[in-house]
KEKE-3310 file (N, C-alpha, C; in steps of 0.2 Angstrom, whole numbers, plus 5000, padded with zeros to 4 digits):
npx = (5004:5002:5010:5006:5017:5023:5023:5035:5034:5028:5012:5004:5000:5009:5001:5005:5005:4994:4979:4966:4954:4956:4965:4956:4947:4959:4959:4946:4943:4953:4946:4931:4926:4924:4918:4926:4937:4939:4942:4954:4964:4966:4968:4983:4989:4994:4983:4977:4964:4955:4955:4953:4940:4932:4934:4926:4915:4910:4912:4902:4890:4893:4888:4898:4903:4896:4891:4884:4881:4895:4897:4888:4893:4906:4904:4898:4907:4920:4915:4912:4922:4933:4931:4928:4921:4906:4912:4925:4922:4915:4924:4932:4924:4922:4934:4935:4928:4914:4896:4890:4877:4875:4882:4878:4867:4872:4879:4868:4864:4871:4867:4865:4868:4876:4888:4890:4892:4905:4914:4914:4919:4934:4937:4939:4947:4959:4960:4974:4977:4973:4961:4965:4975:4965:4961:4968:4968:4974:4978:4966:4961:4972:4970:4957:4961:4969:4961:4949:4956:4960:4947:4942:4950:4948:4937:4923:4909:4910:4899:4897:4910:4912:4902:4906:4917:4919:4911:4917:4929:4923:4918:4929:4933:4925:4926)
npy = (4994:5011:5025:5037:5051:5061:5079:5091:5101:5093:5093:5083:5071:5072:5076:5076:5068:5061:5059:5046:5048:5056:5046:5035:5043:5044:5030:5027:5037:5030:5019:5009:5002:4988:4986:4979:4978:4992:4992:4983:4988:5002:4999:4992:5002:5008:5016:5017:5008:5015:5025:5018:5016:5027:5031:5021:5025:5037:5035:5027:5036:5045:5035:5033:5017:5004:4988:4979:4988:4990:4975:4971:4980:4977:4964:4967:4974:4966:4954:4959:4966:4958:4945:4936:4922:4915:4907:4912:4925:4924:4920:4931:4941:4936:4936:4950:4951:4951:4947:4930:4931:4941:4941:4929:4936:4947:4939:4934:4942:4942:4936:4920:4917:4927:4923:4912:4918:4923:4914:4905:4915:4918:4904:4903:4911:4906:4893:4886:4875:4871:4865:4854:4848:4844:4834:4824:4813:4813:4827:4832:4830:4836:4850:4849:4847:4859:4872:4868:4869:4883:4891:4885:4893:4906:4904:4899:4890:4870:4865:4875:4874:4862:4861:4874:4871:4859:4862:4873:4867:4859:4867:4873:4861:4858:4869)
npz = (5001:4998:5007:5012:5014:5027:5027:5028:5036:5047:5047:5041:5030:5013:4999:4986:4974:4961:4966:4972:4965:4954:4947:4945:4935:4925:4922:4917:4907:4895:4895:4897:4913:4925:4940:4949:4942:4942:4956:4959:4949:4956:4969:4966:4962:4972:4982:4997:5008:5012:5003:4991:4993:4997:4984:4976:4979:4977:4962:4961:4966:4957:4946:4937:4936:4928:4930:4921:4909:4907:4903:4893:4883:4881:4875:4864:4859:4858:4851:4839:4835:4837:4835:4844:4852:4860:4873:4876:4877:4890:4897:4896:4903:4915:4923:4924:4934:4933:4937:4936:4934:4925:4916:4907:4904:4897:4887:4879:4870:4860:4843:4838:4823:4819:4827:4821:4807:4810:4813:4803:4792:4799:4799:4785:4783:4789:4784:4775:4766:4749:4736:4729:4740:4749:4746:4748:4762:4775:4775:4776:4788:4795:4792:4796:4812:4813:4811:4819:4832:4832:4829:4843:4852:4850:4856:4852:4852:4853:4844:4835:4829:4825:4813:4806:4802:4796:4785:4778:4773:4765:4755:4750:4747:4734:4727)
capx = (5000:5006:5010:5008:5023:5022:5026:5041:5033:5023:5006:5000:5001:5009:4997:5008:5003:4988:4973:4965:4949:4961:4967:4950:4946:4959:4957:4940:4946:4956:4939:4925:4930:4921:4919:4932:4943:4945:4945:4959:4968:4969:4974:4988:4994:4996:4981:4975:4960:4952:4955:4950:4932:4930:4933:4924:4909:4910:4911:4895:4887:4892:4887:4901:4902:4890:4893:4879:4882:4902:4898:4887:4896:4910:4903:4895:4914:4924:4912:4910:4929:4940:4929:4927:4913:4904:4915:4930:4920:4912:4931:4935:4921:4924:4941:4934:4923:4907:4893:4887:4869:4875:4889:4873:4861:4874:4881:4861:4863:4874:4864:4869:4869:4881:4893:4892:4897:4910:4917:4916:4924:4939:4940:4940:4954:4964:4961:4978:4976:4968:4956:4969:4977:4961:4958:4971:4965:4977:4979:4962:4964:4977:4966:4952:4961:4970:4955:4945:4960:4958:4940:4943:4953:4943:4930:4918:4904:4910:4895:4898:4916:4912:4900:4908:4925:4916:4907:4925:4933:4919:4915:4934:4936:4921:4928)
capy = (4999:5016:5027:5046:5055:5067:5087:5093:5105:5088:5095:5078:5068:5075:5075:5081:5064:5060:5057:5040:5049:5057:5040:5033:5045:5042:5026:5029:5040:5026:5013:5009:4997:4984:4988:4972:4979:4998:4993:4981:4994:5007:4994:4990:5006:5009:5019:5014:5005:5020:5030:5016:5014:5033:5033:5017:5027:5043:5033:5027:5042:5049:5033:5030:5011:5001:4980:4978:4991:4988:4968:4972:4983:4972:4958:4969:4976:4961:4951:4962:4967:4953:4938:4932:4916:4916:4906:4917:4933:4922:4919:4937:4944:4933:4938:4956:4952:4951:4942:4923:4932:4948:4938:4926:4940:4951:4935:4932:4946:4938:4932:4913:4915:4929:4920:4905:4919:4925:4908:4904:4920:4916:4898:4904:4914:4902:4888:4886:4872:4872:4860:4849:4845:4842:4828:4819:4812:4816:4833:4835:4829:4841:4856:4851:4850:4866:4876:4867:4873:4891:4894:4885:4896:4910:4902:4898:4882:4865:4864:4879:4872:4856:4862:4877:4868:4853:4866:4877:4861:4855:4873:4873:4856:4859:4874)
capz = (4998:4996:5013:5010:5017:5030:5027:5031:5044:5051:5046:5039:5023:5008:4993:4979:4969:4960:4970:4969:4960:4948:4945:4942:4931:4920:4919:4912:4901:4893:4890:4903:4917:4928:4947:4953:4937:4944:4962:4957:4947:4961:4975:4963:4962:4978:4985:5004:5005:5013:4998:4985:4996:4994:4977:4972:4983:4974:4958:4962:4966:4948:4942:4931:4934:4930:4927:4916:4904:4903:4900:4885:4877:4880:4872:4856:4854:4857:4846:4832:4830:4839:4832:4849:4852:4868:4880:4876:4881:4897:4902:4899:4908:4925:4925:4925:4940:4931:4940:4932:4930:4921:4910:4904:4899:4890:4880:4877:4866:4853:4838:4834:4816:4819:4829:4817:4802:4812:4814:4795:4792:4802:4798:4778:4782:4791:4779:4770:4760:4743:4735:4727:4744:4753:4743:4753:4769:4781:4774:4776:4794:4798:4793:4802:4817:4814:4810:4825:4837:4830:4831:4849:4855:4850:4861:4850:4857:4851:4839:4830:4827:4820:4809:4803:4800:4791:4778:4777:4769:4759:4751:4747:4741:4729:4725)
cpx = (5004:5005:5011:5012:5022:5026:5033:5038:5028:5016:5002:5003:5003:5007:4999:5008:4997:4984:4970:4959:4951:4963:4961:4946:4949:4960:4951:4940:4949:4950:4935:4928:4924:4923:4925:4938:4946:4946:4953:4965:4971:4972:4981:4993:4994:4990:4980:4970:4955:4951:4951:4942:4930:4927:4929:4915:4906:4909:4905:4890:4887:4888:4891:4904:4895:4893:4889:4880:4888:4901:4893:4889:4902:4910:4901:4903:4917:4921:4913:4918:4935:4937:4931:4921:4912:4908:4922:4928:4917:4918:4932:4931:4920:4931:4940:4931:4918:4903:4893:4881:4871:4879:4883:4869:4865:4877:4874:4860:4867:4870:4868:4873:4875:4887:4894:4896:4902:4915:4919:4921:4931:4941:4942:4946:4961:4966:4968:4977:4970:4965:4960:4973:4972:4958:4963:4967:4967:4980:4972:4959:4966:4973:4961:4953:4964:4965:4950:4949:4960:4952:4940:4947:4952:4935:4924:4914:4907:4905:4894:4904:4917:4908:4902:4915:4922:4914:4913:4927:4930:4918:4923:4937:4929:4921:4925)
cpy = (5005:5023:5034:5048:5062:5073:5089:5098:5098:5090:5090:5075:5073:5073:5076:5074:5063:5058:5050:5042:5051:5051:5036:5036:5045:5035:5023:5032:5035:5020:5013:5003:4994:4986:4987:4977:4987:4996:4990:4985:4999:5002:4994:4996:5012:5014:5015:5012:5008:5024:5026:5017:5020:5035:5028:5021:5033:5043:5031:5029:5046:5044:5031:5022:5007:4994:4978:4981:4989:4979:4969:4976:4980:4966:4959:4972:4970:4954:4951:4962:4963:4946:4933:4928:4919:4913:4909:4924:4930:4922:4925:4941:4943:4936:4947:4957:4952:4946:4937:4927:4937:4944:4936:4932:4944:4945:4932:4938:4946:4933:4926:4911:4921:4928:4915:4911:4922:4921:4907:4910:4919:4909:4900:4906:4910:4894:4888:4882:4873:4865:4854:4845:4843:4837:4823:4821:4816:4822:4836:4835:4836:4846:4857:4851:4858:4872:4873:4870:4880:4893:4892:4889:4904:4910:4902:4890:4877:4864:4867:4877:4867:4857:4869:4875:4863:4858:4871:4872:4860:4860:4873:4867:4855:4863:4880)
cpz = (4999:5004:5010:5016:5019:5026:5030:5039:5047:5052:5044:5034:5018:5003:4988:4973:4966:4964:4966:4963:4954:4944:4940:4937:4924:4917:4915:4907:4894:4889:4898:4908:4921:4934:4950:4949:4942:4952:4964:4955:4953:4967:4971:4962:4967:4983:4993:5002:5007:5008:4993:4988:4994:4989:4974:4976:4979:4967:4956:4963:4959:4944:4936:4933:4934:4925:4921:4910:4900:4900:4893:4879:4877:4875:4865:4853:4852:4850:4839:4831:4831:4837:4838:4849:4860:4873:4880:4880:4888:4902:4903:4905:4917:4925:4927:4930:4939:4935:4935:4927:4924:4914:4905:4901:4896:4885:4878:4870:4858:4849:4836:4828:4816:4822:4823:4808:4803:4813:4808:4792:4793:4798:4789:4776:4785:4787:4774:4764:4753:4740:4732:4735:4750:4752:4747:4760:4775:4779:4777:4783:4798:4798:4796:4809:4819:4813:4817:4831:4836:4831:4840:4854:4855:4853:4856:4851:4850:4845:4835:4827:4821:4813:4804:4798:4792:4783:4774:4771:4766:4755:4747:4743:4735:4723:4722)
residu = (MET:ARG:LYS:ALA:ALA:ASP:THR:ALA:ASP:GLY:SER:GLY:PRO:ASP:ARG:SER:GLY:PRO:SER:ALA:TRP:ASP:ALA:ALA:LEU:ARG:LEU:LEU:GLY:ALA:ARG:ALA:ARG:SER:ARG:GLN:GLU:MET:GLN:ASP:ARG:LEU:VAL:ALA:ARG:GLY:PHE:THR:ALA:ASP:GLU:VAL:SER:ALA:THR:MET:THR:ARG:LEU:ASP:GLU:TRP:LYS:LEU:LEU:ASP:ASP:GLU:GLU:PHE:ALA:HIS:GLU:TRP:VAL:ARG:SER:ARG:HIS:ALA:ASN:SER:GLY:ARG:GLY:ARG:HIS:ALA:LEU:ARG:ARG:GLU:LEU:ARG:THR:LYS:GLY:ILE:ALA:ASP:ASP:ILE:VAL:ALA:ASP:ALA:LEU:GLU:THR:ILE:ASP:PRO:GLU:ASP:GLU:ARG:GLN:ASN:ALA:TYR:ALA:LEU:ALA:GLU:LYS:LYS:LEU:THR:PHE:ASP:ALA:ASP:GLU:LEU:ALA:ASP:ARG:ALA:LEU:ARG:ALA:LYS:ALA:TYR:ARG:ARG:LEU:SER:GLY:ALA:LEU:GLY:ARG:ARG:GLY:TYR:PRO:PRO:ASP:VAL:ILE:THR:ALA:VAL:VAL:LYS:ASP:VAL:ILE:ALA:ALA:ARG:ARG:ASN:GLY)
# end
């Protein structure tokens, strides 16, 4: 914890550095934060428990932290711009301290067809084998494993992975 140094005249703590409130506003200026994420960042910056608590209370009073809004925006942005699937988004939100019911509600906003289209586009991009190579059973199995792994790492559900990988390989084979 950061300990405030006493001033030279002994009149109390030296507040020459930024306050927890200033640090919180700078963090929010970069991007939205969850409550847990904000608290963790302030603690990591060395503010005392009292400073963090007072700042969190003030952030609540000003309605600057809203885990529901944060989760919905995170899902929308990461799904659209980073091609993340539901499983990856669930993991990300949990690491940011979002409650399971809020996570589930935010994930329900993902259209299953949009998720499938994102997975299909990613699989098409990642498929490096041409139609002639995919005629070989061993290379086709290798392509299947690689694509399944790539989609799995992006957090797509197993049923989406299976369907999309089969479709992409079949489309490439059939020209």
